[in-house]
N, C-alpha and C positions, 0 to 999 in steps of 0.2 A: 700430468696436470689435470685437475678436475675441471669439468665443463660447467660453465655458468648456467643457472636456471634459465629456462626459456621464458619468452614473453607470456605465454599461456600460464606457466607456473606462477609467475610473479603477479599476474592479474588475479589468479585464484587466491593468492595470499592477501591481496588488497581486498578482495570480496569477503574473505573471512574476517578481516579487521572491520569492514563496513557493517557487519551484522551487529557489532557491539554498539552501533549508533542508531539502529533501526527505530527504537522507541525513545530516542533522546533528541535527535536533530530536528524533528519536524517543527515547523512546516518546511524546513530545508530537506533536500534529499539525503538519505543516509549513504554516505560515500566513504570509501576506503582508499588509501594511497600508500604506495611503497616507493622509497627513494634509495637508490644504490649509488654511492659516491664512486669517484674514479678509482679509489684504492680499495673498493670492495665493501665498505661499511654500509649497512642496511638500516634504515629507519622506517617506521610505519606510523600512520596516523588515521584517525577516524573523525568525522565531523562532530563537533560538540553541540551543546545547546545553542539555540538562536542567540546571536551576539558574540559567540565564542568562535575560535578558529575553525576553519574548514579543514578537511582531511589533509589537503596538500600542504597547508601552512604548518599543521602540527608536525608532519614528517620533516619538512624543511628546517624547522626550528631545532629539531633534534640533531641534524647534521651541521647546522651553522655554516661556517665558511666552507666546509667540505662539500657543500652542495654544488659548487662550481664544477661544471663538467659532468654532473650526475645524470642518471637516467631515472625517470619517474614513470610509475605505472599507476593509473587511477581509474576507478570504475565508471566515472561519469565526467564529462567535459568540464574542465575548470571554468568557473564563472568569470565573466568579463565586465561586470557592473558593480557599482557601489551599492551596498545594502547596509546592513549593520556592521559589515566588515569590508575591507578593501577587496578589489578584484583579485582572485587567486591567480589568474593568468598573468597579470602584471607582476605579482610577487614571484612567480616562477621565472619570469624573464630576468628580474632583478637579481635573483639568486644565482643565475648563470647556468641553469640546467641546460643540457645540450640535446636531450631527447626525451619525448613524452609519448607514452603509449596509453591510449584512451579506449575503453570498451565502447561507450555510447556517447553520442551527442546529447546535449540537454535540450529538451523541447520547450523549456521555459522561454517565452518570447524575449526576455531580456538577455538570453544567451544564444541558443539555437545556432551554433556554429561560429559565433563571434569570438568565443574563447580560443577555439582551435586556430582561427584566422590570426588572432593576436600573437599566438605563439609562433606560427609560421612566418609572419611578417618580421619577427625578431630574429629569424634565422634558426629557430629550433626545429629539429626533425620531429614530426608528429605522425604517428600511426594510429588509425582509428579502426575499431571493429574487433579487436582481439577479445575473445571470450564473450562476444555480444549476446549469443543465444541464452546463456545462463544469466547474464546480468539483466536481460529483459524480463525474465521471470522474477528475479529478486526485487527489481524496482518496478514491478508491474503497476501497483497503485499510483506511484508517482508519475510514471510515464503517461498513463491514461489520463490522470487528473490534469496534468499540464497540457496535454494535447487537446482535451475537450473544454478546458477552462472551467471545470467544476469538480467537486469531489468525486473520487472513485466510489461507486456505490456497491457495497457488498450486502446482499440479502441473505440472511440466515433464517432458516426455518427448521423446526423439528416435527416429525410426523410418525404415525404408526405405519406398518408395512402396507396397510390398505388405504393409506392416503389421508388420514385425519390428523388435525392439529389439536383437537380437543374432543371430548365426549359430548354427548347430547346435552348434558347438564352444564357444559362449559368448562369442566375440569380438565386441566392439562398437566398437572404436576403428579408424577414426573413421567414424561414420555420416554426420555432417554435416561441412561444411567449416569453414575458419578463421573466416570472417565470422560464421557462425551461432554458433560457439563464443564469439566475442567478445560477441555479443548476449546469450548466457547469462550472461556476466560482468556485464552491465548489470542483468539480473534479480537476480543474487545481490547486487549492491551495493544494490539497492532493497529487499532483504529483511533481516530482523533475525535469522533463523535458517534454516539449510539442513539438510535431513533426508534420509538414505538408510537402507537396511537393511544389516544386517551382511553379507548375501550380496554386496552391491555392494562393500563394503570388502574382502572376501576375494578377489573376482574382479578388481577393477580397482585397488584401493589408492589411491583418489583423495584429494587434499588438501582439496577442497571450500573452497578459499580464493579470494581475489581475486588474479589474476595481476598482476605488476608492470606489464605492458604492457596491461592490461585496464582495467576501469572503476575510477574513484576513489571512495572513500567517506570522507567527512569524519569520521564517527563511528566507533565501534569496529567491527571486522570482525564479520560475522555469526557468531552462535553455531552450532557444528556439532553435530548430533544424529544418533546412530546407534541404530536399533531393534535391540537385541541386544547381544551381547558384542563389544568392540573388541579386536583383537589388540594386544599391548603395543607392537609396533614399527610399527603402522599409521601412515601419513602423516597421517591425519585428526586424530591427537592434537595438542593436547588437545581433547577433545570430550566431550559428554554421552552416556553409554551408558544407554539406557532399556529397561527390561524390563517396565514396567507397561502399562496400557491406553493407547490413543491418546487417549481422552477425558481421562484423568488427565494425560497429557503436555501436551495443549492448555491445561488449567487451569494447569499449572506454568509453561508458557511465557508465558501471559497475565500471571501474577503477576510474571514477570521483565521485563515491558514489551515483549514481542514483539508487533508489529502484524502483520507479514507473515511467514509460514512458507513457505519454498519447499521442496517435496518433489521430489526428483530420482530416486526409484526405489529399488529395482528393481520388477519386475512385481508381486510379491506385496504389497509395501508400497503401491504405487500402487492396487492393487485394494482394499486395506484401507481407504484413505481414500475412494475413490470409492464403494464399496459401503456405507460408513458415512454417506454423505451429507455428507461433510466437505470436499469440494473446492468452492471458490468460483470459482476461475479455472483454466482448463486451457490451458497453452501447449504446443503440439505442433509440433515441428520435423521436417519431412518432407524427406528427401533423395531426389534423383532416382536412386535405386539400387533394384535388384530382387535378392532372394535367389532367387526363382524356384522355390520348393518349398514344402513344408509342414512342414519339420523345424526351422525357426528358432524363436526365442523371441518370443512375442507381447507386445503392449503390457501386457496384464493377465493375471495368473494367478489363477484362481478362478472361481466360478460367476457367470455374467452373467444378463442378462434372457432369459427363455425365449421371448419373442416381441417384435415391434417395438412393440406397444402399451405394453410395460413399459420400453422404452428410456429412458435418462436424457435429458431434454430440456435443451438448453443454447442460449444465444444467441451468435451469432458477433459478436465485438468488432472484429476486424481481421484482415487478411492482410498479410504483409510478406515480401519476397523478400530473401535474403542470398546473392548470387552463386550462384543456382540452387537453394538450399535454401528451402523455404517455411515461414514461421512462421504458425501459425493460433492465434488467441486466442479462447477460448470462455468464457462466463460462465454460472454455474449459474442456474437459474430462481429459486432463493431469493434469491441475491445481487441478481439483476436486479429482483425485486420490491421489495427493500429500497431499492435505488437509485432506483427510480421514485417511491417515497414521498418521498424527499428532493427529487427534481425537482419534485414536486407542491407542496411547501412545507409549513410546519408546520401550517397549518390543516387539511390533508387527511391528515396523517400520524397513524396510530393511536398512542395513548398506551401 
């Protein structure tokens, strides 16, 4: 007699399904679910566009009445509130599911453990934390965004090996090669908004859009944001021109459903976010090129730490090579601490 797949294996299947929803579900989290009926039938589901069924409901509908007595594996806690769709936890109870395995609790204030409580109060066996470490990394922008109440800020910069983002004459095309620039398209497609300063618009006149030959995005294209005034004929239009504070901007973007904001520069804008403690993830693309002097433009413009003891500490997430260019991903200490709480589980997480 063959052995049934483990909870860990079924959660991994749910996570694979969730990836199909990453660029579709926002501002909802990209979630995957697997349901196995009492007689062994398996159905999967991923969260659809806003207003459409969440992952749990997609999977339950495929099983229909056979969902009674089933086991469900889901990457994130089922929701317990009415939004554009009914509460998933309520629908799971109505379907007669007997056991639910959840990787992570949902930090959204409208959920935050209440979905799990609703299931348990209905007599459903619930296990939390299976596969949590991997799910934390996959859902990193969502978890940090909901925990902080603002968009997850990813700062992307490209530089030469000796630390310059542009030559003395202001030219910066192209620091990195084609493969690295296609990688940036992936980062844009995973973001809900892209931001630059007005100086970058005047100097480079970028579109800040997704290239036809680059990454695909199932949902709407990312919102384009410019700090400062946008020239009428700029290629970035239509875009949001912002003249207020960065904190107010983040509040506005959060209200618009932005989970991840990708900041692409320039140096003064990057310094504003970094010095304000607002960067959660730093993506640095380093090209094997040297300007070889001291008159180029540095990564940041503005006052920095006066000594090494005040340097901003970050954790290295990964290194990747793109045909000679190096991508370095760093995570802020605050974001890392939040994610470690999720890995520890709800019992250890501060309320």
